[in-house]
C-alpha positions in Angstrom: -40.5 -28.0 -92.6 -38.3 -30.5 -94.5 -34.7 -31.4 -93.5 -31.9 -30.1 -95.6 -30.4 -33.0 -97.6 -26.6 -32.9 -96.9 -24.5 -33.9 -99.9 -22.4 -37.0 -99.4 -19.2 -38.0 -101.2 -17.2 -40.8 -99.6 -14.7 -43.3 -100.8 -15.7 -46.8 -99.6 -12.9 -48.7 -101.2 -10.2 -48.6 -103.9 -9.1 -51.9 -105.3 -7.4 -53.6 -108.3 -10.3 -55.2 -110.2 -8.3 -56.9 -112.9 -4.7 -57.3 -114.1 -3.2 -59.3 -116.9 0.1 -59.5 -118.6 0.9 -61.5 -121.7 4.3 -62.1 -123.4 3.2 -64.0 -126.5 6.5 -64.0 -128.3 8.8 -64.9 -125.4 11.5 -66.0 -125.0 12.7 -65.3 -128.6 11.7 -61.6 -128.6 13.6 -61.0 -125.3 16.9 -61.6 -127.2 16.2 -58.8 -129.7 18.3 -55.8 -128.9 16.0 -53.1 -130.2 14.0 -50.3 -128.4 10.3 -51.3 -128.3 7.5 -48.9 -129.2 5.0 -48.3 -126.4 1.3 -47.6 -126.9 -0.8 -46.7 -123.8 -4.6 -46.5 -123.9 -6.8 -45.3 -121.0 -10.5 -45.8 -120.4 -12.9 -44.7 -117.6 -16.1 -46.4 -116.7 -18.8 -46.0 -114.1 -21.9 -47.8 -112.9 -24.4 -47.6 -110.1 -24.2 -50.7 -108.0 -26.8 -49.8 -105.3 -28.7 -46.8 -104.2 -26.2 -44.0 -103.8 -23.2 -46.4 -104.3 -21.2 -46.3 -107.5 -18.2 -48.1 -108.9 -15.8 -46.1 -111.0 -12.9 -47.7 -112.8 -9.9 -46.6 -114.8 -8.3 -49.1 -117.2 -4.8 -48.8 -118.7 -3.7 -51.0 -121.6 0.1 -50.9 -122.3 1.3 -52.6 -125.4 5.0 -52.7 -126.3 6.2 -54.0 -129.7 9.4 -54.6 -131.4 8.8 -54.2 -135.2 5.4 -55.8 -135.5 5.7 -58.4 -132.7 4.3 -57.8 -129.2 6.9 -57.8 -126.5 4.3 -57.6 -123.8 0.7 -56.5 -123.3 -0.4 -55.4 -119.9 -3.9 -54.4 -118.8 -4.8 -53.2 -115.3 -8.3 -52.1 -114.2 -8.4 -50.1 -110.9 -11.7 -49.4 -109.4 -13.2 -47.5 -106.5 -16.5 -47.7 -104.7 -18.0 -44.3 -103.8 -21.0 -43.3 -101.8 -22.5 -40.3 -103.6 -25.8 -38.9 -102.4 -27.9 -35.8 -102.5 -26.0 -34.1 -105.3 -27.8 -32.3 -108.2 -28.0 -34.4 -111.4 -25.8 -31.9 -113.3 -22.9 -32.5 -110.9 -23.0 -36.3 -111.2 -21.3 -36.5 -114.6 -18.3 -34.4 -113.5 -18.0 -36.3 -110.2 -18.1 -39.7 -112.0 -15.9 -38.5 -114.9 -13.4 -36.3 -113.2 -13.3 -36.5 -109.3 -13.6 -40.3 -108.9 -11.0 -41.2 -111.7 -8.6 -38.7 -110.1 -8.8 -40.6 -106.9 -8.4 -44.0 -108.5 -5.7 -43.2 -111.0 -2.6 -43.0 -108.7 -3.3 -46.5 -107.5 -3.6 -47.6 -111.2 -0.2 -46.0 -112.0 1.5 -47.8 -109.2 -0.1 -51.2 -110.1 0.8 -50.9 -113.8 4.5 -50.1 -113.0 4.5 -53.0 -110.4 3.0 -55.6 -112.8 5.4 -54.7 -115.6 8.4 -54.7 -113.3 7.5 -58.0 -111.8 7.4 -59.5 -115.3 11.1 -58.6 -115.7 10.7 -55.4 -117.7 11.7 -51.8 -116.9 8.7 -50.0 -115.4 6.3 -48.0 -117.5 5.3 -44.9 -115.7 2.0 -43.5 -116.7 1.9 -39.7 -117.0 -0.4 -37.5 -115.0 -3.8 -37.2 -116.7 -6.1 -34.2 -116.8 -9.4 -35.9 -116.3 -11.3 -32.7 -116.6 -9.9 -32.1 -120.1 -10.6 -35.7 -121.0 -14.2 -35.5 -119.7 -14.8 -32.2 -121.5 -13.5 -33.7 -124.7 -15.8 -36.7 -124.4 -18.8 -34.5 -123.7 -18.0 -32.3 -126.8 -17.6 -35.5 -128.9 -20.9 -36.9 -127.7 -22.7 -33.5 -128.5 -21.2 -33.5 -132.0 -22.4 -37.1 -132.6 -25.8 -36.3 -131.3 -26.0 -33.2 -133.6 -24.9 -35.3 -136.6 -27.6 -37.9 -135.9 
């Protein structure tokens, strides 16, 4: 009689993997009295780093411009190490694409606001993200691309 395999999902660590901030047009652009445009891009990545151990990261890139000149460009990558064992393969995608990013994202939001504020700018607050909708959209897009190929 074989032992029942108990599913395991544990957070090992959450950490800021990378952060950068550039102000390529300072100080001249800081004197311009115009409201900048803000562009925010998010990305999610995951990789297995050992047996049952995965790193999941969420990256935010925030670029602000006045006219066509960059005021600042900030990029922060927040990561988490998760122990995930004994789960069916069909559950791994949603765990890596929805559950883990939801855990990491609040730390990313805080670090993005902190990096930008420490650079002397008003904080940029990232909105809440529906990672389930984002994951489902990526899956639908992958299926369309596979069907087209």
